[in-house]
N, C-alpha and C positions, 0 to 999 in steps of 0.2 A: 240852354237846356241840353243841347247835343253834347256839349263839353262835359256836363255833369254826368250824363249817361255813360260816356266813354270812361270817365274817371271811376265810376261805380263798377263797370265791367272789368277794368284793369285791376281794381282793388279786390275783386271778388275772390280770386284764389287765396290771397293773403288773409282776407276776412274769414274764409272758410277754414283755413288752417288754424287760425286763432280760436275759432269756435270749437273745432275738434279738440284742440289742446285743452281748452277750458273744460270741456266735458270729460276728457280723460283724467284731468286733475281731480274732478269731483268723484269719479267712480274708482280710480286706482288708489290702492293704499300703498304704504311704504314698502311692504313686502313685495308686491307686484312690481313696483317701480325698480326695486333692487334686482329683481329677476330680469327685467328688461335691460338694465345696465349690464348685467352679467352676460346675457345672451348676445347683446350687441358688441361685447368685447371691450366695454369702456372701463369696467372696474372688476378685475379678477385678482384679488389680493393673493400674494404680494407682488407678483411679477408683471402684471398687466394692469397698471393704474394710470389713467390718463393724466399726463403732465408730471408723473412721479420723477423726482430727481433726488436720489439719496446719496449720501457720502460714500465713496469707495473705501476710505480709511477713516473709521470713526474714532479711533483711540486718540486720547490727548486731553489735557486739562483746558477748559474754556472758562474765561472769566464771566461772560454774560451769554446766556442762551435765551433767545426770544421766540415765543410761539405766537404767530399771528395768523388769523384766519385767511386773510386776503392780501394780495400784493398791493399795498398802499396803507394798510392799517398800521403797520409798524412806524410809518412816517407820521400819519395823522395823530396817533395817540402817543408816540414815543420818540419822534424824530430828533428833537433837541436833546433829550435824555441820552439817546444813543450816540449823538454827536459828541457829547461830553465824555462818554465812556471811551470813544475812539480817540479823542484828544488826550485822554489819560493813559493811553497805551494799552487799554484793556482788549483782550481777544474776544471778539463778538461774533456769534453765529446766529443766523436767523432761519427759522423753520416756518414755512407756510403750510398750513394744514389742508387748504383746498387749492385746486388748480385755477380758480378764478374765472371759470367759464360760465357762471350763472348770471351775467349781467344782461337782463332782459328775459332770457329763458334758460332752463337747466339743460345740462348736456345730454340727458337721456332723451330729450325730444328735439335735439339739434343734429345735423349731419356730423359724422365723425370728423370730416375735414374741417368743418367750421369750428368744432370744439377744440381740435388740435391747434388751429390757428389762434383762437382766443387764448388758450393756455400758454402757447409760446410767446404771444404778445405780452401777456401779463407778467411772465417771468422776466422777459427782456427789459420791460419797463422797471421792474424791481431792481434788476442789476444796475441799470443806469442811475436810478435814484439813489441807491445806497452807496454807489461808487463815489458820490460827492462828499461822503463822510468817511471814505477809505474803508468801507466794508465791501469786500471783493466777492466776485461770483463764486469762488471756491468755498466761501463761507455762507452760502445761501442754498437752502434745500427746499424741496416741496414733497409733501406726503402724497399728493395726488388724489385727494378725496373730492367728491363732487361739491361744487359751490352750491350752497343752499340744501345740501343733502348729507351733511356730516352726521346727523342724528341716526342715519341708517347704518353707520359703520363704527360705532364707539368701541366695539371689542378690538377691531383691527387698529384703530387709532391708539388705543391704550397700549397695545403691543409695540407699535412704532415708537411712541413717546417714552415708554419704559426703556426700550433699547437705547434710544438716543441719550437719555439722561444718564443711564448706566455707563455708556461708553464715553460720552463727552465730559462727564464729571464737572458740570458747571458750578461756579462759585455762587452765581445768582441766576434766577429765572424770572423773566417777565412774561405775563400773559394778560389777555383781556380779563375784565371782571364780568360777572354775570349781571347784566343791567337791562336786558330786554330790548336792546337796539337792533340786534340781528341774530338770527338763530345760530349761525356759524360761530359768531363771537361767543355766545353763551355755551355752545357745545365744546369749543376749543378750551374755554376756561374750565368747564366742568371736568373734562377728561384729564387735562394737565393737572389740575388740583387734586383730583381723585387719585391719580397715579402717584403723585408726590406724597400724598397722605399715606398711601399704602407702603411707599418706599421709606417713609419717615424722613423725607427730605423737606426741610422747613423754610429755606431761604427763597421764598416765592413772593414776588411783588406783582401787583396787578395795576392796570391802567384803566381809566374811564375814557370813553370815546363819545358815544351819542345814545340817547334813549328818548322816551316820549316827550319830556319837558326840556331836553337839552339837545337841540338840533346840531347836526354836523356843521362845524365851522365856528362854534361858540368859543369865545376867547377865555371866558371865566368859567372853566369847567369844574365840576364837583361830582363826587360819587352820589348815586341815588341814596336817599335815606333808607336805612335799615338798621335794625337792632342786632342783626346777625354778625356784623363786623364792627369791632370797636378800635381797630388800629388807626393810628394818626394818618390823616390825609396830608400828603406832601405836595404842595403846588409848585410847579416849576416856573420860575421867573424867566421869561424868554426875552432876550434883548432884541434890538432892532436888527442887528446883523444876523442873529440866529433865526429871526423871523424871515428875513430875506432868503436865507439858505433853505429853510423849510419850504418856502414857495418854489424855489428852484428844484428841489427834490420832488415835490408834488407835480411840477410841470412835466416831469418825465413820464408820468402816468397819463399820457394823452388819451388813451382809450376810455378812461374813467372820468375825465373832465373834473378832476379834484383840485386843480391849482386854485380855484376860487375859494377853497376852504383853508387857505394857508394861515388864517388867524386862529385856527384851532389851538386851544390851550392844551396843557398837559398837567396831569396830576397822577400820582402813584401812591400806593399804600401796601403794606404787607398783607398777604392774603390769609384769610382764615380757612384752613384746610379741613377743619373738623365738622363744619356745618355746610358743606358744599351741596348736599342734597336738599337741604332746607332753602339754600339760596336759589337753587334751580326752581323749586316750587314757588318761591315768592316772587322772583323777578323775570324769569324767562318768558318769552312770548310763544313758546311752544304750546300746542294744545294740551289739554289735560291727558288725553289718550297717549300722545307722544311722550309726555313727561313720564307717565307710568311705564311705558315701554323702555325708555332710556334707563330709568332707575332699576328696572328688572334686569336689564342687560348688565348694568354696572355691578350688580350682586354677583354675577357669574365671573366677573373679571378676577375675583379672588383666586380663581383656579390657575391664573397665569403664574409663571415662575418669577414672582416678585419678592425681592428680599430687601432688607434694610440697606440704605445707601452707604 
């Protein structure tokens, strides 16, 4: 009994913190949280964004440009595909839209030092993982948006993504599909496809990763059923050697414990850019209120200086 009491006393501060955080999440809306992020100096676009790593020299033609929400999504959903591009001599660049700090708790309710540590760890793990397929640190960037909070920053994200596509001039773009597995996956997909549609850039391919009936680590992956996208699904036949390489790449992401999902399959298809708002409404796990807010913000993005590609 005495040991149980001691354990309860020791756990009390942590329990209290978790209760307070839970209450704050219930009473704070996205606008207030964004203000907290700004006041704390975590996210002040564009010059003070936690974990932001942007290219100093943007110009130049790129064969493949990847937009991934988190540092490991590009391997889970596209690792073998990217390896084949690399073997083909294609110039590949990878953009992470979030800083990866939301594993457990979001950065707005973490200490700044802890958030910075998480962000640096996630990016370093990405560098190590992608180096195994000859994608180098100089070809990896991070926009620095809050993990699990991208829906609060779609105007800024749109500006970043427009600039990168305009400057890097990719021959092909890969991005998540909107499938309801993770809000940041859906938001990254939504913003990239919306910007590409406005730029009249059409060579966009999307990958599936996980959603309600397709858990992470599924080997036989397929896109969720939808009448909104009719493009052919291309399943990637992954060899034993490629599977071993994927496992080694995932093993570099020690903080995420994702090596266990090395059997994750891969499938891609061309993205339908004309019905992206309908896709968001149909598939995203965002609340109805947040969807309406995102769609309203997206209407304002037309005011950006966006031209045909």
